[in-house]
Structure formats: C-alpha cells, structure tokens
C-alpha positions in Angstrom: 0.0 0.0 0.0 2.8 2.4 1.0 4.7 1.7 -2.2 1.6 2.3 -4.3 1.1 5.7 -2.8 4.8 6.6 -3.2 4.5 5.6 -6.9 1.4 7.8 -7.3 3.2 10.8 -5.7 6.2 10.2 -8.0 3.9 10.0 -11.1 2.2 13.2 -10.0 5.5 15.0 -9.6 6.8 13.8 -12.8 3.7 14.9 -14.7 4.0 18.5 -13.6 5.5 21.0 -15.9 5.9 24.8 -15.5 4.1 27.3 -17.7 5.4 27.4 -21.2 6.2 31.1 -21.1 6.0 34.1 -18.8 5.9 37.8 -19.6 5.8 41.0 -17.4 4.6 44.5 -18.0 4.2 47.6 -15.9 0.9 48.1 -14.2 -0.8 51.2 -15.9 -1.7 54.3 -13.9 -0.2 53.5 -10.6 2.4 54.8 -8.2 5.2 52.5 -9.5 4.6 49.7 -7.1 2.9 47.0 -9.3 3.9 44.7 -12.1 1.5 42.6 -14.2 2.5 39.0 -14.9 1.0 36.7 -17.6 1.9 33.2 -18.6 0.7 30.5 -21.0 -0.7 27.4 -19.5 1.2 24.2 -20.1 -0.3 21.6 -22.4 0.1 19.0 -19.7 -2.0 21.0 -17.3 -4.5 18.3 -16.2 -2.6 17.5 -13.0 -1.8 21.1 -12.1 -3.9 22.5 -9.2 -2.2 25.8 -8.6 0.6 28.2 -9.6 3.1 29.8 -7.2 4.5 33.2 -8.1 7.9 34.2 -6.7 10.0 37.3 -7.1 13.6 38.3 -6.6 15.7 41.5 -7.1 19.0 39.6 -7.6 17.9 36.7 -9.9 19.5 34.1 -7.7 17.9 30.7 -7.2 18.0 31.0 -3.4 16.8 34.6 -3.3 13.2 34.1 -4.6 10.3 34.6 -2.2 6.7 33.7 -2.8 4.4 36.6 -3.4 1.3 34.9 -4.7 -0.7 31.7 -5.3 -3.5 31.3 -7.8 -5.7 28.4 -9.2 -4.7 26.4 -12.2 -7.3 28.2 -14.4 -5.7 31.6 -13.8 -2.9 32.8 -16.0 -2.2 36.3 -14.8 -1.3 38.0 -11.5 -0.5 41.5 -10.3 2.5 41.8 -7.9 2.1 44.7 -5.5 4.2 46.5 -2.9 7.3 46.9 -5.2 9.9 49.7 -5.1 9.9 51.9 -8.2 13.7 52.3 -7.9 14.5 48.5 -8.0 14.5 45.9 -10.8 12.8 42.5 -10.3 12.8 39.0 -11.7 9.9 36.7 -11.4 9.3 33.0 -11.8 6.3 30.6 -11.6 6.0 27.1 -10.4 3.2 24.6 -11.0 1.8 22.6 -8.1 -0.5 19.6 -7.8 -3.0 18.6 -5.1 -0.3 16.5 -3.3 1.9 19.6 -2.8 4.4 18.6 -5.5 6.0 21.5 -7.3 7.5 21.7 -10.8 10.7 23.3 -11.9 10.3 27.1 -12.0 9.8 29.1 -15.2 11.8 32.3 -14.8 11.3 35.6 -16.5 14.2 36.2 -19.0 14.6 39.8 -18.2 14.4 42.2 -15.2 11.6 44.8 -15.1 11.4 48.0 -13.2 7.9 49.4 -12.1 7.3 52.9 -13.4 5.4 55.6 -11.6 2.6 57.3 -13.6 1.5 60.9 -13.1 -2.1 59.8 -12.3 -3.3 57.0 -10.1 -6.1 55.2 -12.0 -7.5 53.7 -8.8 -8.4 57.2 -7.6 -10.3 58.0 -10.8 -13.8 57.3 -9.2 -12.8 59.6 -6.3 -11.8 62.3 -8.9 -15.3 62.0 -10.5 -17.0 62.3 -7.1 -14.9 65.3 -6.2 -16.0 67.0 -9.5 -19.6 66.2 -8.8 -19.3 67.4 -5.2 -17.6 70.6 -6.1 -20.0 71.3 -8.9 -22.9 70.7 -6.6 -21.5 73.3 -4.1 -21.0 75.9 -6.8 -24.5 75.2 -8.3 -26.2 75.7 -5.0 -24.2 78.8 -4.2 -25.2 80.4 -7.5 -28.9 79.4 -6.8 -28.7 81.0 -3.4 -27.1 84.2 -4.8 -29.9 84.4 -7.4 -32.4 84.7 -4.7 -33.9 81.2 -4.8 -34.9 80.3 -1.3 -33.1 77.2 0.0 -34.9 75.0 2.4 -32.8 74.2 5.5 -34.1 71.8 8.2 -35.0 73.7 11.4 -32.6 73.2 14.2 -34.4 73.4 17.5 -31.4 74.5 19.5 -30.9 77.6 17.3 -34.6 78.3 17.2 -34.6 78.5 21.0 -32.1 81.3 21.1 -34.8 84.0 20.9 -36.8 82.3 23.6 -33.8 81.9 26.0 -32.7 85.6 25.5 -36.2 86.8 25.9 -36.7 84.9 29.1 -33.5 86.4 30.5 -34.6 89.9 29.6 -38.0 89.4 31.3 -36.4 88.1 34.5 -33.7 90.8 34.5 -31.0 88.2 34.8 -27.8 87.8 32.7 -27.1 85.4 29.9 -24.0 83.1 30.3 -22.1 82.1 27.2 -19.3 79.5 27.5 -17.2 79.1 24.3 -15.6 75.9 25.3 -12.1 75.4 26.8 -10.1 75.2 23.6 -8.1 78.0 21.9 -9.1 79.9 18.8 -7.4 77.4 16.5 -10.1 74.8 17.4 -12.8 74.8 14.7 -15.5 74.2 17.4 -14.4 77.4 19.2 -15.0 79.3 15.9 -18.4 77.7 15.5 -19.2 78.7 19.0 -18.3 82.3 18.4 -20.7 82.3 15.4 -23.5 81.4 17.7 -22.3 84.0 20.1 -22.7 86.6 17.4 -26.4 85.7 17.1 -27.0 85.5 20.8 -25.3 88.9 21.5 -27.2 90.6 18.6 -30.6 89.5 20.1 -29.4 90.5 23.5 -28.5 94.0 22.2 -32.0 94.3 20.7 -33.6 93.2 24.0 -31.1 95.3 26.1 -30.0 92.1 28.0 -26.6 91.4 29.5 -24.3 88.7 28.0 -21.4 87.5 30.1 -18.6 85.5 28.5 -15.9 84.0 30.7 -13.1 82.5 28.7 -10.2 80.2 29.4 -7.9 81.5 26.6 -6.8 85.1 26.0 -7.2 84.9 22.2 -10.7 83.6 22.6 -11.5 86.6 24.8 -10.2 89.0 22.2 -12.2 87.3 19.4 -15.4 87.2 21.6 -15.1 90.9 22.4 -14.9 91.8 18.7 -17.8 89.5 17.9 -20.0 91.0 20.5 -19.0 94.5 19.7 -19.9 93.9 16.0 -23.2 92.5 17.0 -24.1 95.4 19.2 -23.1 97.8 16.4 -25.2 95.8 13.9 -28.2 96.0 16.3 -27.8 99.8 16.5 -26.8 99.7 20.2 -23.1 100.4 20.2 -23.3 102.4 23.5 -24.6 99.3 25.3 -21.5 97.2 24.6 -19.4 96.5 27.7 -16.2 94.8 27.0 -15.7 94.0 30.7 -18.4 91.3 30.5 -16.0 89.3 28.2 -13.0 88.4 30.3 -10.3 85.8 30.8 -10.4 83.5 33.9 -7.6 80.9 33.7 -6.2 78.3 31.4 -6.5 75.6 34.0 -9.5 73.3 33.2 -11.1 72.8 36.5 -10.1 76.2 37.9 -12.0 77.7 35.0 -15.0 75.4 35.6 -15.0 76.1 39.3 -15.2 79.8 38.7 -18.1 79.5 36.2 -19.9 77.1 38.6 -19.6 79.6 41.5 -20.7 82.5 39.3 -23.8 80.6 38.1 -24.8 79.8 41.7 -24.3 83.5 42.7 -25.8 85.4 39.7 -28.3 82.7 38.6 -28.3 83.4 34.8 -31.6 82.8 33.2 -30.1 81.4 30.0 -26.8 79.4 29.6 -25.1 78.6 26.3 -22.3 76.1 26.0 -20.9 76.2 22.5 -17.5 74.7 21.7 -15.2 71.9 22.6 -15.7 70.4 26.1 -14.3 67.6 28.1 -15.0 66.4 31.7 -16.4 69.8 32.7 -19.5 69.4 30.4 -21.6 67.5 33.0 -20.5 69.9 35.8 -21.7 72.9 33.9 -24.9 71.4 32.6 -25.8 70.0 36.1 -25.2 73.4 37.7 -27.3 75.2 35.1 -30.0 72.7 35.6 -30.0 73.2 39.3 -30.5 77.0 39.1 -33.3 76.5 36.6 -31.8 78.1 33.6 -32.7 77.5 30.0 -29.6 75.6 28.6 -28.6 75.3 25.0 -25.4 73.3 24.2 -23.5 72.5 21.1 -20.4 70.4 20.6 -18.8 67.9 18.3 -17.2 65.9 21.1 -18.9 62.5 21.0 -18.1 61.6 24.6 -19.7 64.8 26.0 -22.9 64.8 24.0 -24.8 62.4 26.3 -24.2 64.7 29.3 -25.5 67.7 27.4 -28.5 65.8 26.0 -29.4 64.6 29.5 -29.0 67.9 31.3 -29.7 70.7 28.7 -33.0 71.8 27.1 -31.5 71.8 23.6 -28.4 70.3 22.2 -26.7 70.8 18.8 -25.2 67.5 17.8 -22.1 67.4 15.5 -23.1 68.7 12.1 -25.9 70.8 13.5 -23.3 72.7 15.5 -21.1 73.4 12.4 -24.1 74.3 10.3 -25.1 77.0 12.8 -23.2 79.7 10.9 -25.1 79.1 7.7 -28.4 78.6 9.5 -28.1 81.9 11.6 -26.6 84.2 9.0 -28.6 83.0 6.0 -25.7 84.2 3.9 -26.0 82.8 0.3 -22.5 81.4 0.0 -22.7 79.5 3.3 -26.2 78.2 2.6 -25.1 77.0 -0.9 -22.1 75.3 0.6 -24.3 73.6 3.2 -26.7 72.3 0.5 -23.8 71.2 -1.7 -22.2 69.2 1.1 -25.3 67.2 1.5 -24.7 65.6 -1.9 -21.3 64.5 -0.7 -22.8 62.9 2.4 -25.4 61.1 0.2 -22.6 59.7 -2.0 -20.6 58.5 1.0 -23.7 57.0 2.6 -24.6 55.1 -0.6 -21.0 53.9 -0.9 -21.0 52.6 2.7 -24.3 50.7 2.1 -23.0 49.1 -1.1 -19.7 48.3 0.4 -21.2 46.7 3.5 -23.6 44.7 1.3 -20.9 43.4 -1.0 -18.6 42.5 1.9 -21.4 40.6 3.7 -22.5 38.7 0.6 -18.8 37.9 -0.3 -18.2 36.6 3.2 -21.3 34.4 3.1 -20.5 33.0 -0.3 -16.8 32.5 0.7 -13.6 33.9 -0.8 -12.8 30.6 -2.4 -15.8 30.9 -4.8 -15.7 33.0 -7.9 -18.7 35.1 -7.0 -17.6 35.6 -3.4 -14.1 36.6 -4.4 -15.4 39.1 -6.9 -17.8 40.6 -4.3 -15.0 40.9 -1.8 -12.7 42.5 -4.5 -15.3 45.1 -5.4 -15.9 45.9 -1.7 -12.2 46.4 -1.0 -11.9 48.5 -4.2 -14.8 50.7 -3.1 -13.2 51.1 0.3 -9.7 51.9 -1.0 -10.8 54.3 -3.8 -13.8 56.2 -2.5 -14.3 55.8 1.3 -10.6 56.4 2.3 
C-alpha cells in the first residue's frame, strides 16, 4: 500500500510542468509599485492545481520569495508593494493537489515598475470630487440668485430667541461659555458664530451677556464678535467689554469659577458652545440646578450624552457646524451647506453598497468566484472612495 502511494506521488510529480512562457509589464496608472505577470498554461495541465508566483531582485535561485498563489485556471497575477527604484525578476512554479512543485519558469529579463502621473485607482474619487464641487458651486449660485433654500430647522438655534427673551423678562444675565479650547479649534470658531447671534438678540432686548473664557485669544475674538453684534443692532453704546473676560487656562479652575458665578448670579439662559471635556456635566448640572434654559452645542462625542441629559436643547455634531449658515442665512454659506449634503449622500450610498458586498462575499466565501469578486469590489470601493 505504501509503495503504491509513493509511486502515485512520483507520477504526479513527474507529470508536472511549469508554464510554457512568462511575460511581465508595468501596471498602468499606478504609483510605480505594481507589475502585471502573464503566462501560457502548459499543455500538460491536467494535474496542475495551482501556480506559485515568486520574485527576486537579484535573480539568484535562493533569493526568490513567494508573493502569490493562484488556481490552475488563472494565467495572470499583479504583484504589489514593489519599489519603483528597483528591478525585479519573477518565476512561476506549477503545483498539484499533493503539494508537489514543478521546476520554475523564470522571466528572462528584469523589469522596473514605473510611476505614472495619475493613479487610476483614484479616478472614481476624482469624479466624485468633481460632482461634489459642482454641486456646491451650483447651490451657491442658486442662493445668490435669490432662490430660497430649504434648510431643516434646528431646535437649539430656534430656541435662542426664547432663551434671551426669558433672561430679559427676568432681569437676569445670559451666560455664554465658548468651550475650553483655543481659537485654532474649529469648534471654538463655530461657538463664536452662535455668540454673534446671541449677542445681537441680547443687544436688541437690552440684555446682559457674560462670556468668561479660558484663553486670551478667545477673549479678544469674543469681544470683537459682541461689539460687531451690538453695532449691527444699533446699540453700540450698550456694549461693555468687561463682560467678556479671561479667567484661567487651568481646566477645573475655570469650571469652578463658572460654577460659582452661576450659583451666585443665577443666569436665566446658559449657552455652552465649543469643545468640552469632563467639565461638560459639571456645567450642565449646575445650570439645571439653578433652573436656567440651557442650549449646548459640541462635536465631542463623549460629551454629547451629558449635554443631552441635562440641557434643554443640544446641537449635535453637524448641527453645530451648520449653525453659521443657519443663523446668518448668507447665500455662500447656505449654498455650501446644501452642496455638502450631496457628498454625504454619496458617501452613505457607498457605505451601504460596500457593506452589502462585503457581507455577501463573506457568506459565499472567498474561495468561490462570485464571493471573491464581491470581496474584491468591496475592497476596491473602500480603497478608492471611502478612504
């Protein structure tokens, strides 16, 4: 029995032959890191189950390393991860179901991958960028032409008038906290945009807006913002720069001051707009205790639950950044906001398609033709559009 199996193995090994020929060409429209290989299948291919692809940069028999393995019905392979400044040799071996390998068929010449000026894999992303940019420009021109653009109402911003009006009726101040980050933080800038709206309404109602800050540059920017709002409202004489002041850079020292001020002065409306960390719950709980109307806005995911639980209104993520367009109703900002929605739709559709393809490919299995194709398209979608 043993000798019969050995004879079968020997026959299988003897029947194997390498591909008849092998050719290599540079992969088109890439970064110079890929080479396409093609080979002709041997006439004695009935016993061949797979091909092993090996590469070397020295063309020595002991320097080749395996870089791929394909089924016997495949006669091409793309080698990736190469250096555009190096030359490479390639060879291919046939293998059978017993694990026997044929002698290698080696490429007769060395090949160097070339870098192209345009990466073809990114062409779909290029098209999407054109569509996205065109959409933004289109909506901006529509807004400039006077066409009204419908923007979903944001409850937190709609409540600004109510909060300021309540503070005016009660004769109590309005507290505005622009986060604890510096002026280079985009959330701080978004918060100052909301401050512009709050201070303008406060100027019209003759209400007091107090803005303690933890950064000196934020203090300066906030003063200019409020001054411009009072001037726009026709009440420049009511502007008091002393109500916008610097406290401290220390996180909890700053929060402790605001907490004490809230308990003493009991502002009727509290606005928290910017980047917050652990202090978010302290501020929101204190404001809730004194019975103030509280409106918060941040893009910090970990702090949103605290604001949602303790505040009356919360601007979540994109709502916070859309506040400038929503409040100013400036055509360029509104057009940009509408145009960006198309980009979000494209990304959303891409995610849905990618997840569906990946799920179906995993169910069918990578070893099946359909499953491998689905997984390939899912990975292509991920690498070209979603990254």
